[in-house]
N, C-alpha and C positions, 0 to 999 in steps of 0.2 A: 249456723248450728245453735240450737237452744239446748242447754244441758243443765242437769241438776243432780244432787247427790242421790244415792240409792235409798236413803232414809229421808223422809220429809216431815218435819215438825215446824210449828210456827216460829218465826224469827223474832227474837226479843228486840225491842225498839233500840236498845243500846248496842246490839251486835253488828259488827261489820259483816260483809258477805263472807270474808275469809274466816272470821271467827265462827260464823254459823255453819260453814262447811266442816270446820274442825269438830264442832259439836255433833254434827250428823255422822261423822266417820271416825270414831275413836279407834285407834289401832293397837292391837296386841304387839308390844315392842319386840317380842321374840320372833314375830313373823311379819317383819316389815319388808320394805322394798329398797334396793334391788337384791339384798342378801338376807337370808335368814340367820339364825344364831350360829349355824354351822358354817356360815360364810359361803354357802352355795347360792346359785342364782335363784331368785324368787320373784316371779313375774308380777306379783300383786301384793295386796295387804290383807290381813285378817281384821275384819271390823267386829269389834266386840259389841255385844248387845245384851239386852235383858227383856224378858217377856213378863215384866212385873205387872203390866196392865191386864184387864179382864180379856182384852182382845189382843192376840199377838201382833206386834208391829210388822207391817208389810215391807218387804224388800221390793223396791220399785225400779223400773227401767230408767236409765239416766238420760236417754235420748230416743227419738223415734227409731225403730229398727225392725228387723225381721228375725224370727227364730231360725237359727242355723241347725241346732240340735239341742236335745234336752234329755234328761233322765229323771224319771219319777223316783223319789227317795224310797229306800228300803224301810220297812217298818221298824220301830224302835228295838224290837227283840233281835232283829238281824244286825242293826247298827251296833249293838253291844256284844256282838259275837265276831270272832275272826272270820273273814279277813278285814272287815271294816273296823273291828276293834284291834288296835295295834299297841296303844298305850295301856298301862296297867289298870287304869280306872274305868273309863267308859269309852265308847266307840266314836266313830266319825260318820256324820250324815253324808250320803253320796248323791243327793239330788243336785242337779245343776241346770242352768240355762245359758246357752251361748247365743248372743245376739250380734247381728251384722248391721252396722249403721251406715247408710249411704246418705250423705248430707252435704251441706255447702258451708264454707267458711269465707267465701269471697266470690269474685266474678270470674267468668271464663272457665276453661277446662281445669286449670290448676286450682280453682276454687272448689271443685267437686272432689270430695274425699270419701274414703271408706275406712272405717275402723271397727273394732270388735270390743264387746264387753262380755266378761264371763262372771257368773254368779255361782260359786261352788259351795258345797256343804249346806244345801237347803234341806229342810226337813218336811217341807210342804210346797207343792206347786199349784198355782191357780189352774182352773179348768180351761182357761183360754190359751194356755201354753200348748201349742200344737206345731207340728212341722210346717215351716214356711208362713206361720201366722204373722200378721202385721201387729206389732206391739208399739204403743205410743208412750212418749215420755210421761212419767208419773204413774203409768199403769202398774198395778201390783203383779209381781212375778211369783211370789210365794213368801215363806217366812224363813228366817235364819235358823240354822241348826247348830250342830256341835262339831268341833275338831278336837279329837283326843280328850273328850269330856269337857272342853271349854266352850262357853256360849259365844260363838263367833261364826262368820262365814268368810270365805276367800273371795276377793273381788279384784279383778284386773282389767286393764285396758291396753290394747295393742293394735298395731297395724302392720301391714306387710311392707316389703321393700319398695313396691311401686308407689306407695302412698306417703312414705316418710318425708319426701321432699315437698309434696303438696301440703302436708301438715305443718312442717317447720320452715319451709323455704330453703332447705339445704340438706346435704347428706354428710357434710364435714363436721368435725368436732366443734369448731368455732365458726362464727359468722365472718363472711368476707367483708372487710371494712374498706375496701378500695372503691366501692360503689354504693349508691343508695339502695335501701331495702326494697322489698317487693311492694307493688301497688295493687296487685290483684286481690290481696288480702291485707288489710290494714286495720288494726284495732288496738284498744287499750292505751297504754302509755306510749309517748313518743320519745325516741332516744336519739342522741346526737353523738357522733364520734368526732372529737376535737383533736386534730393531729398536732404533733409538736410544732411550735412556732405560732400557735393561736394567741392572739393579742387580746388582753382584757383592759377595758378603759374605765374611767371614773364615772362616766355618764353616757347617755345616748344623745345623739345630735337632736337639737330642738326641733328641727324640721323633718326628722325621721329619714335623713338622707344617708348615703354611704360615706359622706365626707367626715373625716376625723379631725378637721380643723377645729381647734378649741378644746379638744379632748386630751386628757392626760392618760398616758399609758401606765397602768398599774403593774402589769405582769405579762410576761411572754412564756408560754409553757415550753418545757424542755422534754416532756414525756406525754404520751397520749392521755387524754382525759375523756370521760364518758358521762354526759349529762342526760338525765331522764326527767321528762315533764309529765305530770299527772294533772288532768283537768277534771274536776268533779265537784259537785255541790257548790258551784260558784267560785271555787278556789283553784289556784295554780300552785302546785308544789314542785319545786325543782331540786333534785339531788345530783351530786357529782361523785363519780367513782374514779379511782386510780388503781392500776394493777399493783398487787402486792409483790415486791421483788423477791421475797423469801419463799412464798408458797405459790406453786403453779396453779393457775385457775382461780385464784382468789383475788377479789377486787374490794378495796377498802373505801368506805364513804369518807368524803372530805367535808369537815365542818358540819353544821346543823342544816337541815332542810330549809330551803328558802320558800316561804309561803306568802304568796301575793306580793312578792318583792317588787313587782312592776305595776302594782295598782290593786286596790281593794276590789273584791268581787270580780277578780280578773276574768274568770270564765263567763260569768253573766254579762260582762261588758265587752266580749269579743267583737260584737257587731259595731258598737260605738268606736272601739279602737280601730277596726277596719275602715270605718267611714272617715275617721280622722287621719289615719296614717297612710291610707292607700286610696286617695281621692279619685284616681283615674280608673281603678279597678277594685272596688271594695270587696266584691264577692270573691275574687281570686285572693285578695289580701286576707280575707277571713280564713281561707284554706291555709295560707301561709302561717297565720297565727295558730291554727288548729293542728296542722300536721308538720310544720316546719318547711313545707314545700307545697306546690299546687299539685293536687292529685287528679282532679277531673279535668285534665288538660284538653280533652275534646271540646269542653264547653267553657272553660275558664282560661283567660290569658292575663298574666300579671303585667301591669304597666307602671313603671318601667320594668323590664325583665329582671334587672338586678336589684329590685326593691329589697331593702334589708329587713331583718327581724332581730331587733336589739332586745336582749333579755339578760337578766342578772343571773350569773352562774358562779358557783364556788370554784376556787383554785386552791392549791396548797397554801394555807396560811391566810386566806382572805377571800374576797369576792369582787367581781367586776362585771362590766357589761360587755357582751360579745354579740357580734352580728352572726347569728346562727344560720342565716340564709346564705352565707359564704359557701360557694360550691366546693371548697376544700373540706368543709364540714359535712359529713355524710349523715343521712337521715334514715331512721328505722322506726318500727313500731313493735309492740309485743308480738305481732304476727311473725316476726323474724327470729323469735326466741334468742335474744341477744345473750352472748356468752358472759358478758360482764354483769348480767343480772343472775348468773348461776347456771344457765342452761348449757349442757354439754351433751353431744352425741357420742356414746361410748361404743366403739366397734373394733376393739383391739383384742378380743378373745376369739380365736379361730376354732377352738375346740367345740365338739358337739356334745360334750358331757355337761353335767349340771354344775361342775366346779367353776368358780369364778377365777379366771386367770388373766384378768384385765390389769394392765400396768397402770392405767389411769386411776382405777379404783384403789389399787395397792398404794399409789402415791398419796391419795386422799387419806387413807388409813395411817400412813406413815407420818404425815404432817398434822394429823389430828383434826382434819377439816371434813372428814367423811359425814358426820352427823349433820353438819351445816349444809352440805351440798347434795346429799343423796336424793332428796325429793325432786331435784331438777336434772337428774341423770336420765337420759333416754337411751336405753341399753338394748343391744342387739344380741339375742341368744335364742336357742331352740324353744319351741312350745313345750311347756312342762307337763301337759295333760295328754300327750299322744301315747296311746297304749302300745303301739308297735315299737317305740323307741326307748322303752324302759331300760333295757340292758345297755343300749348305747349311752344313755345318760347317767346310769348309776353303777355300772360294773366296776368302776374305780373303787367302790366301797369294799370290794374284796381284796384290794391291794392296800388300801389305807392311805393316809396322808399325814402331814405333820401334825394335824389337829385330831386325827381319828386313827384308832387301831384298825387293822384289817378285820373285815367281817367274815365269819365262817360261812361255808356253803349253806348250812342249815339256816343260819340267821338271815343270809341274803335271800334265800328262797322265801322265807316268811315276809321279809320286807317287800320283795317283788310282788308277792300275791296281794299284799295290802295296796301297793301302788297301782297295780292293774285293776283292782276293784274300784278305784276312784277314777282312773283314766278312761279315755274313750277314743274312738276313731275320729280324728279331727279333720279328715279329708285333705284338702289342699294345704291346710295349715301345717301338716306334718312335714312337708318338704322345706328344707332351708330354715333360716332363722327369722325371727320376728322382732319388731321394734316395740319395746315395752315402756310405758309411762307410769310414773307414780300416780295412782288414781286421784288422790286429792289435788295434787298439783295440776293434773290434766283438767279436772273440773274447774278449778279456780281460773286456769288460763283461758279456757274456752267460754266461760261465762262472760269474759270481757269482750268476746267476739260478737255474739248475738246476731249474726247474719240470719235473716229470715228467708226460708225458701218459699216458693210460691204457694205450697199447700198450707203453710201456716197463715200467710196473709189472707188466703181465700177463706179460711175458717172464720177470720175476723170480719171480712167484708160481707159475708152472707148471714151475719148474726141476726138481722131483722128481716130475713127473707124466708117465706114459708117453704118447707121442704117440697111441697107440691109444685112450686114455681120453678120447674126444671129449666124452662127457657131463660128465665131471668138469671138463675144460677149459672147457666152455661155462658151467658154474656159476661157476667162478673168474672168467671174463671178465665175467659179470654183476655179481659182487661188486666187481671192480676199478672198473667204471663207477660203482658206488654210492659207493665209498670214496675214489677217487683225488683228488678236490678237497680233502677233509679230510686226506688223507695229506700233500699239499703244504702245506696250512695249518700242520700240526703240525711238519713238517720245518723250516719257516720260523720258526715261533714259538720252537722250542727251539734255533734256530741250528745245526741239523744241516746246515750249508751245504756242507761239503766232500763230494766223492764218497765218501771213505772213511767218514765218519760216516753218510751215507745208506745205504751198502752194509751196514754192520753193523746199522743200525736195521731196514732192510727184511728182511735175511736172518734176523735173530732173530725179528722179528715174523711172518714167513711161517710159521715152525715153531710159534710160540706160538698162532697163530690158524688153523692148518690152511689156510694160503693164503687167509685172509679168510673161509673158509666157516664157521668155528666160533669166534665171538667169545664163547662161553660154554661152560663145561664142562657136560656133560649126562649124564643116565643113558643107557644104551644100549638102552632098551626091552627089559629083561632077558628072555631066553627060556630055558626049561628044555626040553632035548631028551634023552630017555632018562636023566633024572636028572642031566644035566651042564649046568652054567651056561654060556651062550654070550654073549659080548660082541658088540657090533655095530661098525659103522664110524662115520665122522663123519656126524652128522645135519645136514641142511641146515636152518639156523635159519629160513630164509624160509618153511618149511612148518610151523614149530612156534611155539607161543606159550609164555609163561612157565609157565602152568599145566600144560602137557603135558610139560614137561621133567623133572619128577619129581626124585627125590633123585639127585644126580649120581654118588654113589659107592655107593648101595645098591640093593636090589631094588625094583622098581616093583610095587606091589600094588594091588588094586582099592580097598582102604580107605585113605584118606589117613592115618588115625591110626596105621597100621601101617608107615609109611615106615621107621621106625627099629628095626624088629625084624629078626632074622635076621642073616645074614652081610653084610659090607660088601664092595663090589666097586669097582674103579676103572673108568675109562672104557674100558679094553681088556678088561674082563670078568675081571680077575684079583682074587683074594681079597686084601683089605687086612688085615694083622694088627694094624696100629695105626690109630687113628682121627684124623680131622681135627677132631673135636669139641672138643678142648681144646689146640689149638696155633694159632699165628698170631693169637692174641687171641680166638679163638672161645670162647664160654661155653656149650657144650653142643651136642647134635645139631641143634637148630634153627638155630643159627648156622652150623654146617658146611654145612647145606643152603642157607641164605640167602646166605652169602658165598663161594659157589663161585667158581672162576676166571672172570673176565669181562674183556673188552677185548683190545686188540692185544697186550699183554704179560701178559695173564691175572692181574689183581690177584686175590689169593686170601687169604681170612681177614679177620676184623673189624679187625685191626691195620692192614692195608694199606688197606682200605676207608675206615676213619675218617681215615687220613692224607690220602687223596684227597678225601674230603668236606670236610675242613677247608681243603685247598688250593683247592678250587673255591668256598669260601664257603658251602657248603650245611650246614655244621655248625660250631658254635663250640667252641673248646677248653674253654670254661667249662661245657659241657654234660656233661662226663665227667671222670673222674680218669685222669691219665696212668699208664701202667704198671699197669693194672688187673690184669694177670696176675700181679703180685707179691702179690696178696691171698692169704693162707694158704688161704682157702676155695676159691680158684681151683685151687690145687694139689691140693685134695681133690675137685675136680670137683663142687663144690656151689655152683652159681650163686645159689641162694636165700639163702644166708647170707653172700654177699660184701658187705663194707662199702664197697669201692671201686666207684664207678659205671662201668660199661662204656658205650661209645657206643650210642646207639639210632638205627639207620638203617632206616627203614620201607620204603624202595623201592630196594633195591640194584640192581634191574634198570634203574635210571636210566642206568647205563653203556651198556647195549645198546639203549636207546631212541633214541639219537642216534649217527649215524656220527662226528660230531665228538667226542663223549665217548669212544667206543670207541678212536679213534686217539689222543686226548689222553692216555688212561691210559698209553699206551706212552711218550710223551714225558715225562710225570710220573715214570714208573717209573725211567727211566735217568738223568734229570737231577736228580730229587728224591729219591725213595725209595731208589734205588741211585745216589747222587749221584756216585760216582767212575767210573761206566761210561764217560761221554764222555771223560774223561781217559785211560782205558785204550784207548778207540778211537783217540785221537790218538797213542798210543804206536806205532801202525802208521804210522810217519812216511812210508814210501815208498808206502803204500797197496797193497802187493803182495797179490794174490789168494791166493797160496799161503803166506801167513804164518799157518800153523796155530796157532802159539802165541798170537798176538793174538786169534784167534777163540776159542780155549779160554779165554783170560783174560776176554773179554767174556761168554762163556757162563757162566763161574763167577760173575762179578759179577751176572748177571741172576738165575740160579736157584740159586746156591750149590753147584752140582755140574756134572757134564758130561752132564746129561740131554739126549738128542737131539743130541749133539755132531756125529755124522757127518752128520746131516741139516742142521744149522746150517751146517756147512762147505759143503755143496752149495749152499745158498741164498745164502750170503754170496759165494761165488766166482762164482756166476751173476750176482749183482748187480754184481760188479766187472767182469765181461765186458760187461754192458749199459751201465753208467754210466761206467766207467773209461776210460783211454786206452790200455791195452795192446792190442796187435794180435797 
C-alpha cells in the first residue's frame, strides 16, 4: 500500500514524516476521533482548511481506489438554508465521495486488504468523479467545504469485519504474545516481548556465541518488558516499555532511548556486522539483525540455528545486553499493531446507537489517559452516514442522557431532517458495524508499510517504453507479475523503507535489468550481413536457456570450442578492444563467460560472484585465497601457474534460477558490495525527483561511472512520480 494525506504540500527539510502529516491534517478539536464533544461515536475527523490562495486547495485521494458512491454538492444558497443549515450561522456542504481501496500490505491472501475512505462536506467535485471510476492516489477529488459555517471537511477511514484481521493481524483487543508475530506482513519498527526471567549482561560474548562464560549478570526481569527497535537514516534506536501498574493499557518508557548503543552507523553497517558475526550464513544473519528473526525461510537458513542477537536494552534502573534471538523472546513488527505502543481494538459496545458505551473508553477517560490513547483506538461501531438507520442511531436524543436533556419531537424532527440531508444509502456498509481508524494514525502507520503492488512497479518499469510498444509493455507486465513479490521482500529485507530509497533502487535496477526482461547479460545471436557484424536487441530470457545464451561478449559459432576465437563484441554489437577475461577477478576466457552480468544489479566477474556466494553461505572463505588477483601469474594472465587459489563456483546461473536470488543480488550490491550507496541515497534528504546530482552520485557508486545516466534519471524520476508525494 502506498498512502498519503488528503492535502499535499511540499515537505520542509526539517520536518519528519509524522510532523508533515500533522501539518497536512489539522483537526477541529470539537470533532475529533473516536468521540465528538457530546461523547458520541465519531468515525472520523474534521480537517480544518483555508482557501486563502488564488486557487482552492484540492482534497486528494489517499490511495488508489474506486468510487463507490458520491453526491454533487448543493449550491451555496441551498447550503445556507434548512435542512443543510442547522447551526445558527451558516450551513453545511453536502458533497461527498466514498472510495473503496483494494490493495496489498504483504504477501499471500492475508496481505490483500480492502478498506474505505470517505470525504464528506465537499463544496466542489472534480468532473472525473463518476460511479465506479478508478481514482489514483494524489488525484484531486474536489475542494473542502463547510460544516456549520466552519471551514472544514469530514474525513474517515474504515474497514469491514472481514478485513480487520488482515489489516491488524488480530481481532482481539491486545496482541497474542505467546508466539511470534505475522510474517505475511512485516514493516516499520521491530518489537520484542521479553518475558519475566530475561537476563541482562554487562557485555556481549567476544565471539558472538550463546556462551555466557565471562559475562556478568546485571539484572533479571521480574515483569514483562517490551523493547522496540527503529532502523533509519543509518541509526538504530532502541526503547523499552513496561506496563503501568496503575493505569490499564498504559506502558511507560524506561530510561532514555538507546541510539547506536551497539555501534555507530549501526543501520548502514548491518552487512558488515552480518559478515563478521554470522560467518556461515551472513545473509540469514542480516535478516536476524534486521527483523530479530529470519523471515525469508524458504531461501535463508541460519547457521547455527541458535545464532544469537546480542543488543543493548534498557531495564528498570539501567541497561544491559540481551540475546534477543532467544526463542522465549517473541518478535513482532508494526504490522502487528503492538498494544504496548498504544494500539487497542475496542469492541465492547454492543449497542447500535451513536452513543459510546465502551467500558474501555470510559476507563481511559476516568484515568485521564484518553487524550494520549485515542488516536490508536480501532473502534467497532455502526456507519454514521447510513440514511435508513438515523432513527436507530439517534432516537435516544428524545430520551436524553446524563449529559443532554431530552429533545422535543419538533426539535428531533428538525435534527433528523438535517441528518438525512447529509446521509446516503451506503449499501452493504449499512448492515452490521465497521472498524474505524483515526485517519492520521492510519496514514502514519501504513506509510511505514510501502508494499508495492504489481501495477505500481509496472508504471515504473515502462517509464522509458513508448506507449506504442504494446508487445514490449506486455512482456514487462508479465515479468513484473513474476518478480513483484520478491521485489517487496528484498526492499523490506534491506530496509529500503523510505520512498526515496525505493525510488533509487527501482530506478537503477530498471536500467540494469532492462525493466526486468534481461536478468543476465547475453550474446546477441551474432549475425553477419554483407561482412558487417550486427548486434541485436534484448533477448527475452523466458524463451532462452543457459546453453543457448552463448558467450555474452563474443561471436556465437556452431562449435562450442571456438567460443573464444575471433573478435569480442559487447551486448550492443560493438567491438571490445579490452577483454573481461582478466578483470573483476576473472581468471581467463572461461571465467569471463561464466561470470557474466546476472541479477537485478548485474553482478559481474568472479570477485563479485564469490562475495555474493560467501554472503549467501554457498561458499566458504576458507575455500579460496583472498585477493587472488595479486598473484604475479594473474597479472601475466597465466592461471595454470597461479599459487593463490581462486574461488570455484560451478553453477553461477543459480542467480537467475530464482526470482528471489535475482532481486536479492540488487540488495546485496548496494548494501554490501557497494556499501555506501544507501548512505548516498539518504543524502537526497528532500527526496526531490529533480535532484540530478544525487542520481549521478548513486549511479557512480553502483557502476563506477555514468553509464546509462540519462536513462537512470528517467526511471528514478518516474519512480518518484509514482511513489512520492509530489503533485
